[in-house]
N, C-alpha and C positions, 0 to 999 in steps of 0.2 A: 432472538432469544435464546440465550441460551442454555440450551440443557440439563439441568445440573442435575450432582449422582443423587442417587437415595440417601447416602450419609450428607451432602450437603443438605440434602432437604431439610435433614432430619436438628444437624445447627439451628435451621432456619425455624426449631419448632416453638423454643422457647423465650424467655424473656426476664431479665433479669429485674426483682421485685425489692426498690427498698423504699422501707419504712419509717414513723419518724414515732414513737410512744408522749404520750403528755408533758414527760419528764426529760422530754429531749433529746433521748438514747437513741439511736441509730441501730438499724436491722437491714440485713438483705434476705433474700427468700429467691424460690425458683418460683415459675410459673411454667403451662404450656397450653396453646392453643389445641384445640380442642371443636372441629364442628359435629355439635349435639343436634343428628334426626331423630325429633320428638313425633313426627309423624310420614306418613307415605308424601306426601308432598312439604314435608317444612322443616328447615336444617334451623337451627340455633349455634351464631359461632360463642364461644364460650372460652375464657381465658381460668383453668385450674389450677390450685391450686393445695398446704394444707392451711387448716381453719387457725393454726400457732401463728400463722407467716401476717396473718393479718390480723387477729383477735386484738384490740386496747390499743389500736393503731391507729393514732390521730391522721396523721401522713403519707401518703403514699405517692410513688414515685416510680415510671414504669420506661424504659428506654429498646425504641426503636428504630432498628434502618428502616433507612431511605429506598424507597423502588427510582432505580433509574429510566429513566423517558423511554428505553431497548427494554423494561419490566423484568430487568436484571437484577439483583442487591448493589444497592450503592455502598458498599463494604466504609468508606469513610467519609458519606453522610450518615446521622444519627440525627430522631431528631424525642422529642421527652413529653412525655403526660407526664403534670403531678395534680396533686388534688390536694389541696391544704388545710379539708377536717371534714371529719368523718369517714374516715375512711373506710374503716370497717365496716360498719353499713349499708357500703355498698353490695356487700356479698352477700351472695347466699347458700346459709350452710346445710349441708349436708345434713334431712329430717332423724338421723341416729345420731345423739352425742357420742356416740362409741367411735364416728368415720369421722377424721382429718383433713376430713375433704370442706373445702368449696369450688362458689364457678362464679363470673363474672362476665356476662354479656359485652362485648367487646366493641357493639354496637356502640355504645356511649369513648369508644378509645379510639373508632378510624372515621366518625365521625369527625372528630377534633379535628381529627389530624389532617381530613379532608379541607375542612372548612377553609386552615391553613392553608390550603395546594403541596399536603406534605402527605403522597399517596405513603402506604408502610410498607414494606415486604415482609410476609411471615410466612410460615408453611404452618399444618392443621391437620394433625389426625383429622378420624371419625372413624364413628359405631366398626367400619367392617375392617381397621387394624386391631378390634378387640377378639379375639381367641374362642372359638361357642366350644362345647359342652365338647364333641368330636374330635378337634383340632386339636382340645389341653386335653386329650386322652391317648394322641400320639405321638407328646412331649416326651423327652426322656426324664429322669431321674438328677440329672444334670447338663444343662443349658448353659450356654455363652449367652451374655447380657447387656451391653450400655446403658450406660446414663449420662442426660446428657441436664447439668447445671452448673455452681458457681461455689462450688464447693470452697469453702474461708473465705469469700467474698472474691474468689482468683476468678479473671475472667481478660480476651483478650481489648478490653475497653476503644486500643486506637480501631479497631474494625471490629466491634459491638459483637464478641462471638464468644460463645460459652466454652465450658470444657467439656470434654469426654470421656466418660471412666468407663475400661472393662471389668467383668467380673463374671460369676459365674451363679447361677441359681442353688442358694444350700438346703433347700429342701422344694420337696416336690411340688409343681404348681399346681399340678391336679386335685392337693390335701390343701386342707385349709387349715393352718400354722393352727395347733392350737386354739381348734371351731370358731375362728374368726376370718372374715376374708380377707384372709394375708399368708403370704409367703416370706420367706428369708432369702440375701440376697451375703454374697462372699463377693461384697468388693466397699470402696474404703470411701466411710460417706463420713462427711464433715460439716459443721457449722454453713449456713447459706444452701448446704443438699436438699432442706426439704421443700416439697411439689418439684422434685426433679422424676421427668416421665420415668419409667427403665421398661428398653427393649428386647425382645430375644430376636437380637437378627445375626443372621446365613447369608455370606456374600458369595454366593456363584456355585457352592458345596454344602451340602450337610448330609447328613447321614441319620435314621428316627430313628426309636429307641428298637426297632426290630430288626434291626441292621443293614435296612434295603438304603446307596447311598444317591443322591440323587444330584445331578451333576449339571450344571446350567443352570441351577436355580437360588435365587437369593429369597430369603425366608427372613418375614420382618412382625411384627407384631407387638401391638404396643399393651407387657404384662404387668402393667403398674408405675403406683404413686412412691416415691421414697418419704417417711413421714418418721421415726425414729430410727436407733442406736442402740444397741446393745454397748453400755460402760463396763467395765471392768477397773475396780477402786482397787490403789494400794495393798487393800489387806484382804485380795481376794473374790471379794463379792462381786456380782455379776446380777444387772438390771437393766431396764428398758427403762430407755427414755425420751424425749421427743426432741430433733435435733433442733441447738439454738438456732436461733438467728442471729445472733449478735455474737461479731467478734471481735473478740477484745484478749490478753491475759491474762490469763486465771491461775492457780494453783493445781496443779498438771497432779492433781491427785485422782482424776476418774478419768480411763485412758479409752476410746474408741473404740473396740476391736474388729473390727472390721465388717461384722457380721449388723446388715442393716435392714427393718422390717420394713418392706415393700407392702403399701393397701392393692389389693387387687383389681384390674382395672373397671373387671364390670360393672363394682359399686358407682361406675361414672355415670351408669344409665339407671341408676335413682334418680335422676338431677328433671327427667324425661319430665315424669308428672310437673313438677313442677315451675317448665321451663313453655307449658307446651301453650299456654295461654298469649305467652309474648306474642307482640306484635313487630 
C-alpha cells in the first residue's frame, strides 16, 4: 500500500455535500470526517458540517472515492450515496442554538456502501488533533492555516478532490473572538466553503512564538470549522453572515472581504455526551 503524505491524507478528509430543498433549489457545502472518542474504549466515526448546510433540506447527496484492491484510493472510481427525503432529520445538531455545527454517524454511509461491495476511501481527524490549552498557548498571534472544501462549488470532479486554500489567522487562537468559541482567518471564503476544516499546517520547519526554530518537524492541528464570512456592502457597511451554500448569480451589492469566522475545534467535543450511548 502506498503511503500518503500528510497533505494527501488531508485531501481525503472531506466530502462534498449536495442538497435540495422542498422547492427544488440546489446547494452544496463541505463535510469532514472525524473519529470522535467518546470514552476510553469507544470511537464514533462522524461526518461534521454546519447546521445551515443541512437545515430545511429535503434531499442530500455525498460523493466518495472508492478504495482499490491494494487499499489505496482509486481516483477515477467514485461512489455516490443519496437520501431522497428528510435529509435534515438524519443529523444531530449541536445543543447550543448559537453553535452552527451538526454531526452524522457515518456508519449509515459506510454500511450502505459495504452492502453494495463498494469500499470507501477517506481519512478522518480525531480528538488528538484538537490542540489542548498548553499547545494553544504556544501558538503565535498569527499562524499559517489551510482550508479544505468546495468554494463556489469548485472541485476536481474527475478525481473527486477538494480545493485547498491557504491563509493566516486574523485573530489570536488563544482568545475567544467577541466572547464566542471562535476566531477569524484571513482567507478567501466563498459559498460552498461552509463546513470546511481549518488546519494549522507547518511542513518540515516552524518557529514558535518565542523564536525557537523547530527543524525537521511537521506541525498539524485541527483548529476549527468555517461557518460565516464578513461582507462589505457597496455603501461601506460591514456585517457577518452565514456562508450561502447556493451558487448562483446575484447582484454584486455584498462583497466578501476575505475575513472568515471559524468555530473552534474544541466545540466538537461537546458532541461526546450525545453519542456515548450509540451502538
